[in-house]
C-alpha positions, 0 to 999 in steps of 0.5 A, spaced: 197 283 226 201 280 220 197 275 215 201 269 215 202 264 209 206 259 207 210 265 203 212 268 209 212 263 214 218 260 217 220 254 213 223 247 214 225 241 211 224 234 214 224 227 212 229 229 207 223 230 202 217 234 206 216 241 208 213 244 214 211 252 215 210 254 222 203 258 221 203 259 229 209 258 234 208 259 241 209 256 247 202 254 248 200 252 241 203 250 234 200 250 227 204 247 222 202 246 215 206 241 211 207 238 204 208 230 204 209 228 197 208 220 196 213 216 199 214 221 205 213 219 212 214 221 219 219 217 224 215 215 230 216 219 236 213 222 242 211 228 245 210 229 253 204 234 252 200 235 245 194 235 242 194 234 235 189 236 229 190 233 222 187 235 215 188 233 208 187 238 202 189 232 197 191 225 197 191 220 202 193 220 209 195 213 213 196 213 220 
């Protein structure tokens, strides 16, 4: 099994200034590490089926 990290994970940019790395991407489970700088924000959206877990390494999050 390969060790996964930001250095070797699939990367994408969202919101113009935010980064996401797929640490795990399967049909049943997705684990994404994100970097959201000050001023970054998601656009409100809807998932048909989702369980979400968030943790903040530094800074603040507002939901």
